[in-house]
C-alpha positions in Angstrom: 52.7 273.8 -7.1 52.5 276.3 -9.9 53.9 273.9 -12.5 51.4 271.3 -11.4 48.4 273.8 -11.6 49.4 274.6 -15.1 49.8 271.1 -16.2 46.2 270.2 -14.9 44.9 273.3 -16.9 46.3 271.9 -20.1 44.2 270.0 -22.7 44.5 266.3 -22.9 45.9 266.5 -26.5 48.5 268.9 -25.3 49.5 266.7 -22.5 49.8 263.6 -24.8 51.9 265.7 -27.3 54.3 266.7 -24.4 54.4 263.1 -23.3 55.4 262.1 -26.8 58.2 264.7 -27.0 59.5 263.9 -23.5 59.5 260.1 -24.4 61.5 260.8 -27.5 64.0 262.9 -25.2 64.2 260.2 -22.7 64.6 257.6 -25.2 67.4 259.4 -26.9 69.2 260.1 -23.6 68.9 256.9 -21.8 68.8 254.2 -24.6 67.8 250.8 -23.8 67.7 251.6 -20.0 64.3 252.9 -20.8 63.1 249.4 -20.6 62.8 250.2 -16.8 59.8 252.4 -17.3 58.2 250.2 -20.0 55.8 248.7 -17.5 54.1 252.0 -17.2 53.3 251.9 -20.8 52.1 248.5 -20.6 49.8 249.4 -17.7 48.2 251.9 -19.8 47.7 249.4 -22.6 46.1 247.2 -20.1 43.7 249.8 -18.9 42.7 250.5 -22.5 42.0 246.9 -23.0 40.0 246.8 -19.7 37.5 249.4 -21.1 37.1 248.3 -24.7 34.6 245.7 -24.5 32.2 247.1 -21.9 32.3 250.4 -23.5 31.5 249.2 -27.0 29.0 246.8 -26.0 26.9 249.2 -23.8 27.2 252.2 -26.0 26.3 250.3 -29.2 23.2 248.9 -27.4 22.1 252.4 -26.6 22.9 253.8 -30.0 21.0 251.0 -31.8 18.0 251.4 -29.6 18.1 255.2 -30.1 18.1 254.7 -33.8 15.0 252.4 -33.6 13.2 250.2 -36.0 13.8 251.5 -39.6 10.3 250.7 -40.5 9.0 253.0 -37.8 11.7 255.6 -38.9 10.4 255.4 -42.3 12.2 256.5 -45.4 14.2 259.3 -43.8 15.8 257.0 -41.2 16.5 254.3 -43.6 18.2 256.6 -46.2 20.2 258.3 -43.5 21.5 255.2 -41.8 22.4 253.7 -45.2 24.3 256.7 -46.4 26.3 257.0 -43.2 27.2 253.2 -43.2 28.1 253.2 -46.9 30.3 256.3 -46.8 32.0 255.0 -43.5 32.8 251.8 -45.5 34.1 253.8 -48.4 36.3 255.9 -46.1 37.9 252.8 -44.7 38.6 251.3 -48.1 40.2 254.7 -49.2 42.4 254.5 -46.0 43.4 251.0 -46.8 44.3 251.8 -50.4 46.5 254.8 -49.4 48.1 252.6 -46.6 49.0 250.1 -49.2 50.3 252.7 -51.7 52.1 254.9 -49.4 53.2 252.3 -46.9 54.1 254.6 -44.0 55.4 252.1 -41.7 57.3 249.7 -44.1 60.7 251.4 -43.3 60.5 250.5 -39.6 59.7 246.7 -39.6 60.4 246.6 -35.7 61.3 243.0 -34.8 59.3 242.5 -31.6 59.7 239.3 -29.8 56.2 238.7 -28.3 54.5 239.5 -31.6 54.0 236.7 -34.0 55.3 237.6 -37.4 53.7 234.6 -39.3 50.6 235.3 -41.3 47.8 232.9 -40.8 45.9 231.4 -43.6 43.1 233.6 -44.6 39.7 232.0 -44.2 37.2 232.2 -47.3 35.3 235.5 -47.6 31.9 233.7 -47.1 33.2 232.2 -43.7 34.5 235.7 -42.7 30.9 237.1 -43.1 29.4 234.1 -41.3 31.7 234.4 -38.4 30.7 238.0 -37.6 27.5 236.4 -36.0 28.3 234.6 -32.7 27.4 231.2 -31.8 27.6 232.1 -28.2 27.6 235.8 -27.3 29.0 235.1 -23.9 32.0 233.3 -25.3 32.4 236.2 -27.8 32.5 238.7 -24.8 35.0 236.4 -23.0 37.2 236.1 -25.9 37.0 239.6 -27.0 35.8 238.9 -30.4 35.0 242.6 -31.5 32.9 241.9 -34.6 30.6 239.4 -33.0 30.3 241.6 -30.0 29.3 244.6 -32.2 26.8 242.4 -34.1 25.2 241.1 -30.9 24.9 244.5 -29.3 23.2 245.9 -32.5 20.6 243.0 -32.3 19.8 243.8 -28.7 19.6 247.5 -29.3 17.3 247.2 -32.2 15.1 244.6 -30.4 14.8 246.8 -27.4 13.3 249.5 -29.6 11.0 247.0 -31.1 9.4 245.9 -27.8 8.7 249.5 -26.6 8.0 250.1 -23.0 8.8 246.7 -21.9 12.5 247.3 -23.1 12.8 250.6 -21.2 14.4 249.2 -17.9 17.1 247.4 -19.9 17.7 250.5 -22.1 18.0 252.7 -18.9 20.4 250.2 -17.4 22.7 250.2 -20.5 22.4 253.9 -20.8 23.6 254.4 -17.3 26.3 251.7 -17.8 27.4 253.5 -20.9 27.8 256.8 -19.1 29.9 255.0 -16.4 32.1 253.7 -19.2 32.4 257.1 -20.8 33.6 258.5 -17.5 35.9 255.6 -16.9 37.3 256.1 -20.4 38.0 259.7 -19.7 39.8 258.7 -16.5 41.9 256.1 -18.3 42.9 258.7 -21.0 44.1 261.1 -18.3 46.8 258.6 -17.9 47.7 258.5 -21.5 50.5 261.2 -21.5 52.4 259.1 -19.1 51.8 255.8 -20.7 52.7 257.4 -24.0 55.9 258.8 -22.6 57.0 255.3 -21.3 56.1 253.5 -24.6 57.7 256.0 -26.8 60.8 256.1 -24.7 61.2 252.5 -24.8 60.7 252.3 -28.6 63.1 255.2 -29.3 65.5 253.8 -26.7 65.5 250.4 -28.4 65.4 251.4 -32.0 66.5 255.0 -32.4 64.9 258.4 -33.7 64.3 256.7 -37.1 61.2 255.1 -35.7 59.4 258.4 -35.8 60.1 259.6 -39.3 57.3 257.6 -40.9 54.7 259.5 -38.9 55.0 262.2 -41.5 53.8 259.8 -44.1 50.8 258.8 -41.8 49.8 262.6 -41.7 50.1 262.9 -45.5 48.2 259.7 -46.1 45.2 260.6 -43.8 44.9 264.3 -45.1 45.1 263.1 -48.7 42.6 260.4 -47.9 40.1 262.9 -46.4 40.6 265.3 -49.4 39.9 262.3 -51.8 36.9 261.2 -49.7 35.4 264.9 -49.8 35.7 265.1 -53.5 34.9 261.7 -54.8 32.5 260.2 -52.1 30.7 263.2 -50.9 31.0 265.3 -54.1 30.0 262.3 -56.2 26.9 261.7 -54.0 25.8 265.4 -54.0 26.2 265.3 -57.9 24.3 262.1 -58.2 21.6 262.4 -55.6 20.9 266.1 -55.5 20.3 269.3 -57.6 22.9 271.3 -55.6 26.3 271.7 -57.2 29.4 270.5 -55.5 31.0 274.0 -55.4 27.8 275.4 -53.7 27.8 272.6 -51.3 31.3 273.2 -50.1 30.8 277.0 -50.0 27.8 276.5 -48.0 29.5 274.5 -45.2 32.8 276.3 -45.3 32.2 278.0 -41.9 31.3 274.6 -40.2 34.5 273.1 -41.7 36.7 275.9 -40.2 34.9 275.5 -36.9 35.4 271.8 -36.9 39.1 272.0 -37.8 39.6 274.3 -34.8 37.6 272.4 -32.2 38.0 268.8 -33.3 34.6 268.3 -32.1 31.6 267.1 -34.3 29.1 267.5 -31.6 30.6 271.0 -30.8 30.2 271.9 -34.2 26.5 270.9 -34.6 25.0 274.2 -34.1 27.2 275.8 -36.8 26.5 272.7 -39.2 22.8 273.1 -38.6 22.9 276.7 -39.4 24.9 276.3 -42.5 22.6 273.5 -43.8 19.5 275.5 -43.1 20.5 279.0 -44.0 23.1 278.4 -46.7 21.9 275.1 -48.4 18.1 275.5 -47.8 17.5 272.2 -46.0 14.3 272.1 -44.0 14.2 272.0 -40.3 12.4 268.7 -40.4 15.5 266.9 -42.1 18.3 268.9 -40.6 17.0 268.3 -37.0 17.0 264.7 -37.5 19.9 263.8 -39.9 22.6 266.1 -38.3 22.3 265.0 -34.7 22.3 261.5 -35.8 25.3 262.1 -37.9 27.1 263.6 -34.9 26.4 260.4 -33.1 27.1 257.6 -35.5 28.8 259.1 -38.5 32.6 259.1 -38.2 33.9 258.8 -41.8 37.2 260.6 -41.0 38.0 258.4 -38.0 37.0 255.3 -40.1 39.6 256.4 -42.8 42.2 256.9 -40.1 41.6 253.3 -38.9 42.5 251.9 -42.4 45.8 253.9 -42.7 46.8 253.3 -39.0 46.1 249.7 -39.1 48.2 249.1 -42.0 50.9 251.4 -40.6 50.9 249.3 -37.4 51.1 246.1 -39.3 54.0 247.3 -41.4 55.8 248.7 -38.2 55.7 245.2 -36.7 56.5 243.4 -39.9 53.0 241.8 -40.1 51.0 241.4 -43.4 47.3 241.7 -43.4 45.6 239.3 -45.7 42.7 240.6 -47.9 40.2 238.8 -45.4 41.9 240.7 -42.5 41.6 244.0 -44.3 38.0 243.4 -45.0 37.6 242.7 -41.1 39.1 246.2 -40.8 36.5 247.5 -43.0 33.6 245.9 -41.1 35.0 246.6 -37.6 35.7 250.3 -38.4 32.3 250.9 -40.0 30.2 249.2 -37.2 32.4 250.5 -34.4 31.9 253.9 -35.5 28.4 253.9 -33.9 29.7 252.4 -30.6 32.5 254.9 -29.9 30.7 258.1 -31.0 31.0 260.8 -28.3 33.8 259.0 -26.5 36.8 261.2 -25.6 39.7 260.5 -27.8 37.3 258.4 -30.0 40.0 258.0 -32.8 42.4 256.3 -30.4 39.8 254.1 -28.8 38.5 253.0 -32.4 42.0 252.3 -33.3 42.5 249.8 -30.5 39.3 248.1 -31.5 40.5 247.8 -35.0 44.0 246.5 -34.1 42.4 244.0 -31.7 40.0 242.6 -34.4 42.9 241.6 -36.6 45.5 240.7 -34.0 47.7 243.6 -34.3 49.7 244.8 -31.1 48.0 247.7 -29.2 51.4 249.1 -28.5 51.2 250.5 -32.0 48.8 253.2 -30.6 51.7 254.9 -28.9 53.2 255.8 -32.2 50.0 257.4 -33.4 48.9 259.3 -30.2 51.5 262.1 -30.3 50.1 263.4 -33.6 46.5 262.4 -32.9 45.5 266.1 -32.6 46.9 266.8 -36.0 45.0 263.9 -37.4 42.0 264.7 -35.4 41.6 268.1 -37.2 41.2 266.4 -40.6 38.9 263.6 -39.2 36.5 266.0 -37.6 36.2 268.1 -40.8 35.4 264.9 -42.8 32.9 263.8 -40.1 30.7 267.0 -40.4 31.2 267.3 -44.1 29.6 263.7 -44.3 26.8 264.9 -42.0 26.0 267.8 -44.2 26.2 265.8 -47.4 23.8 263.2 -46.0 21.4 266.1 -44.9 21.5 267.6 -48.4 20.8 264.2 -50.2 18.1 263.1 -47.8 16.4 266.4 -48.1 16.6 266.4 -51.9 15.1 262.9 -52.1 12.3 264.0 -49.7 11.6 267.3 -51.6 12.7 269.1 -48.4 15.3 271.4 -49.7 14.8 275.0 -51.0 17.3 275.4 -53.9 16.5 278.9 -54.3 18.0 279.6 -50.8 20.9 277.4 -51.4 21.7 278.9 -54.7 21.4 282.6 -53.7 23.4 282.1 -50.3 26.2 280.2 -51.8 26.3 282.1 -55.1 27.0 285.3 -53.1 29.5 283.5 -50.7 
């Protein structure tokens, strides 16, 4: 009973890490006999598949309706949303570049019988873009076409905001349904340690310990990618679109970055981020009170970068090659899905399943990432709140809502 009580008191990420370690041990000891517990892992994968579509569909509708019509939001809303979407796309591209250069999973090349190794002929780029709009949204939902589902949900959400009070009953329904899916997702993720244990044990039992070595490359690729994103994307944007120096910007948000690294929560860091932007960088209350909460909801650059690296890692592990069109699909899916999975427990893993599904990669690859997800989450969260702060400074600068005297004096003495 005491052991059970201590287990229940552990954080989920700790339980998943324990599940990973135990899975490795079980795989080493029992070898190919671990196939007996593989169905437990497969059940976990099916549970994940079960929640993906309703979760994304409902939460995206609510998120889009909350953002509202860009015309009514005015310049501030348009600039903010554009910045978040553009930097998220850049983040995925950086992740894909590093995934192609470092190739963390190429040494494994697992030969899995139920996974097709033949690359399909890539459709033209123009057709790929056309195909994101569904001919029949019901068919898209039934077939699990994630890009089409995301686009359809965005259209519904924006339209709800356009019709005003008449759309409130529908918004209330989807808001309640989204909360149900958040709770169901949390319940499913409680099963993650056992599912991960079974999946990892089966993989290690079949292929040996060498299967885990490339995970170090994944960590290096993602941390390096986040650092590049901070310096080039955020630093470049600050340099081009504001009068605040890059050094002063990073000094001003240092405490928020440290807090985010420790808590792995963009929402939990929001009060600290707000204080840094207002007190250290001189951003007005008008801008910070709008841009930062919106960023904590829809801006997930760190998670998007993680999608690029991990999608290529899983493809390389299973000996599958992603075409240019498929990599473009990863960019589009990760960028748009960042809105739909915001605020969801273990959002990085949930988003990864969406990305893998969008390009036909096996969801079993999630098991290889889950054990180190906490380590990766630290870098992801810091990147997310850094992007929120950069957007706040840039929008405030463009609107004349930043007091550079405050920012200069505070950060100069930091």
